[in-house]
C-alpha positions as CSV (number, residue, x, y, z in Angstrom):
1,X,-19.1,47.0,-34.2
2,X,-21.0,43.9,-34.5
3,X,-19.6,40.4,-34.1
4,X,-20.6,37.3,-33.0
5,X,-23.3,37.4,-30.2
6,X,-23.1,35.4,-27.0
7,X,-25.2,32.0,-27.4
8,X,-27.7,31.3,-24.5
9,X,-26.3,29.2,-21.7
10,X,-28.2,26.1,-22.6
11,X,-26.6,26.2,-26.1
12,X,-23.3,26.6,-24.5
13,X,-23.9,23.7,-22.3
14,X,-24.9,21.1,-25.2
15,X,-21.9,22.4,-27.1
16,X,-19.8,21.8,-24.3
17,X,-21.0,18.4,-23.8
18,X,-20.6,17.3,-27.3
19,X,-16.9,18.6,-27.4
20,X,-16.2,16.2,-24.2
21,X,-17.8,13.4,-25.6
22,X,-15.9,13.7,-28.8
23,X,-12.5,14.1,-26.9
24,X,-13.2,11.3,-24.7
25,X,-14.0,9.0,-27.8
26,X,-10.5,10.1,-29.1
27,X,-8.7,9.3,-25.7
28,X,-10.2,5.9,-25.6
29,X,-9.4,4.9,-29.1
30,X,-5.5,6.4,-28.6
31,X,-5.4,4.3,-25.3
32,X,-6.8,0.9,-27.2
33,X,-4.2,1.4,-29.7
34,X,-1.1,2.2,-27.4
35,X,-2.2,-0.7,-25.3
36,X,-2.1,-3.1,-28.4
37,X,1.5,-1.7,-29.2
38,X,2.8,-2.2,-26.0
39,X,1.7,-5.8,-26.0
40,X,3.5,-6.8,-29.2
41,X,6.8,-6.5,-28.0
42,X,6.4,-8.7,-25.3
43,X,5.4,-11.9,-27.6
44,X,7.8,-14.2,-28.4
45,X,8.2,-14.0,-32.0
46,X,7.2,-17.0,-34.4
47,X,10.9,-17.7,-35.9
48,X,12.5,-20.9,-36.4
49,X,16.1,-21.9,-34.5
50,X,17.9,-21.3,-37.8
51,X,16.3,-17.8,-38.4
52,X,17.1,-16.7,-35.1
53,X,20.8,-17.7,-35.3
54,X,20.7,-16.2,-39.2
55,X,20.1,-12.9,-37.5
56,X,22.7,-13.4,-34.6
57,X,25.4,-14.6,-36.8
58,X,26.8,-11.3,-38.1
59,X,27.1,-9.9,-34.6
60,X,30.5,-9.8,-33.4
61,X,29.5,-10.3,-29.7
62,X,25.9,-11.5,-29.1
63,X,24.4,-9.5,-26.0
64,X,21.0,-9.2,-24.6
65,X,20.4,-5.8,-25.9
66,X,22.3,-6.4,-29.4
67,X,20.1,-9.5,-29.7
68,X,16.9,-7.6,-28.8
69,X,17.7,-4.9,-31.4
70,X,18.5,-7.5,-34.3
71,X,15.3,-9.7,-33.5
72,X,13.1,-6.6,-32.8
73,X,11.8,-7.7,-29.5
74,X,12.0,-6.5,-25.9
75,X,15.1,-7.2,-23.9
76,X,13.2,-9.4,-21.6
77,X,12.3,-11.5,-24.3
78,X,15.7,-11.6,-25.8
79,X,17.2,-12.8,-22.6
80,X,14.4,-16.0,-22.5
81,X,15.3,-16.6,-26.1
82,X,19.2,-16.7,-25.4
83,X,18.8,-18.8,-22.4
84,X,16.9,-21.3,-24.2
85,X,19.5,-21.4,-27.3
86,X,22.1,-21.7,-24.8
87,X,20.1,-24.6,-23.1
88,X,20.0,-26.2,-26.4
89,X,23.5,-25.8,-27.2
90,X,23.0,-23.7,-30.0
91,X,24.7,-20.6,-28.7
92,X,27.4,-20.6,-25.7
93,X,28.1,-18.0,-23.2
94,X,31.8,-16.9,-23.6
95,X,32.0,-13.9,-21.2
96,X,30.7,-11.5,-18.9
97,X,29.0,-11.2,-15.4
98,X,25.8,-10.2,-13.2
99,X,23.5,-11.1,-15.8
100,X,25.4,-9.0,-18.6
101,X,26.6,-12.2,-20.4
102,X,28.4,-12.3,-24.1
103,X,27.4,-15.0,-26.2
104,X,28.7,-16.6,-29.3
105,X,26.9,-18.8,-31.9
106,X,28.1,-22.2,-32.0
107,X,29.6,-23.7,-34.9
């Protein structure tokens, strides 16, 4: 018939404040980690042109999304990289339309 006794109000308030501060601190840490993870895919990888072409050469048809998957970057970064490579005549556009282009590695 015993059991745990009810704590006084002041003790309950202090405990509640401590728990809320701990959860806020955990949320801040998680938020910072997520922001760092989000920023990484948007960075252009520091790869030489030969390394990029080596990663793209086994692909039958080089599209934005296949290049993004092969290089491990975001699609917008892959688009910029493919346009840059096309300007330097390292790859050429062989098909596609409306921004969904298909590229081939120049030999």
